[in-house]
C-alpha positions in Angstrom: 65.9 88.0 91.8 67.9 89.6 94.5 68.9 93.2 94.3 71.1 95.4 96.5 71.4 99.1 95.9 73.4 102.0 97.5 71.5 104.9 99.0 72.1 106.8 95.7 70.3 104.0 93.8 73.4 102.4 92.2 72.9 98.7 92.0 75.9 97.0 93.5 74.5 93.5 93.3 71.8 91.9 91.2 71.4 88.1 91.4 69.4 86.4 88.8 68.3 82.8 89.4 67.3 80.6 86.5 66.4 77.1 87.8 69.5 75.8 89.5 71.7 78.4 87.9 72.4 81.9 89.3 74.3 84.9 87.9 75.3 88.1 89.6 75.7 91.5 87.9 76.4 95.0 89.1 76.3 98.6 87.8 79.6 100.3 87.1 81.7 101.2 90.2 84.8 102.7 88.7 86.3 103.3 92.1 86.4 99.5 92.5 87.7 98.9 89.0 84.3 97.6 87.8 83.6 99.3 84.4 80.4 98.9 82.5 80.2 97.9 78.9 79.0 101.5 78.2 82.3 102.9 79.5 84.3 100.4 77.5 82.2 101.1 74.4 81.2 97.5 74.1 80.8 94.4 76.2 83.7 92.1 77.0 81.1 89.3 77.6 78.3 87.8 75.6 75.9 85.8 77.7 74.0 83.1 75.8 71.2 81.2 77.4 68.7 78.8 76.1 65.0 78.7 77.2 61.8 76.9 76.4 60.3 80.3 75.4 62.9 83.0 74.7 60.2 85.5 73.6 58.7 85.5 77.1 62.1 86.2 78.6 62.8 89.0 76.1 59.5 90.6 76.8 60.3 90.6 80.6 63.7 92.1 80.0 62.3 94.9 77.7 59.8 95.8 80.4 62.8 96.3 82.7 64.4 98.7 80.2 66.5 96.3 78.1 66.7 97.0 74.4 66.5 94.7 71.3 69.8 94.6 69.4 69.0 91.7 67.1 65.3 90.8 66.9 64.3 87.3 68.1 63.2 85.2 65.1 63.5 81.7 63.7 67.0 81.2 62.3 68.0 78.8 59.5 70.2 76.7 61.9 67.2 75.4 64.0 67.0 78.0 66.7 64.8 80.9 67.5 67.0 83.6 68.9 68.1 87.2 69.1 70.2 89.6 71.2 69.1 91.9 74.0 71.2 94.6 75.7 70.3 95.0 79.4 70.3 98.4 81.0 73.9 98.0 82.2 75.1 97.3 78.6 75.6 93.5 78.8 74.6 91.5 75.7 72.3 88.5 76.1 71.7 86.0 73.3 68.3 84.4 74.1 67.5 81.3 72.2 65.4 78.2 72.1 65.4 75.1 69.9 62.8 75.2 67.1 60.9 71.9 66.4 61.3 70.9 62.9 
């Protein structure tokens, strides 16, 4: 993970790398027109990612102040998944295929 913050602590760039894939997020910067899901009273984006073990990813996110919106559990459609909201307000669906 790459993280860049202003002197006041505001995160202006956080790059997450997952294998060959990377994604960048930032805190709200209203003066630049970047509004957070909290200001909008909801997220305009739902990020869905599949992992070999989504529980491990969720645990790491929770340690970093994310919160559980929908608990991760086995679903009747063959996936184990749930929804986590990160500290910036973005929603993440974490899932994995369930053998069966």
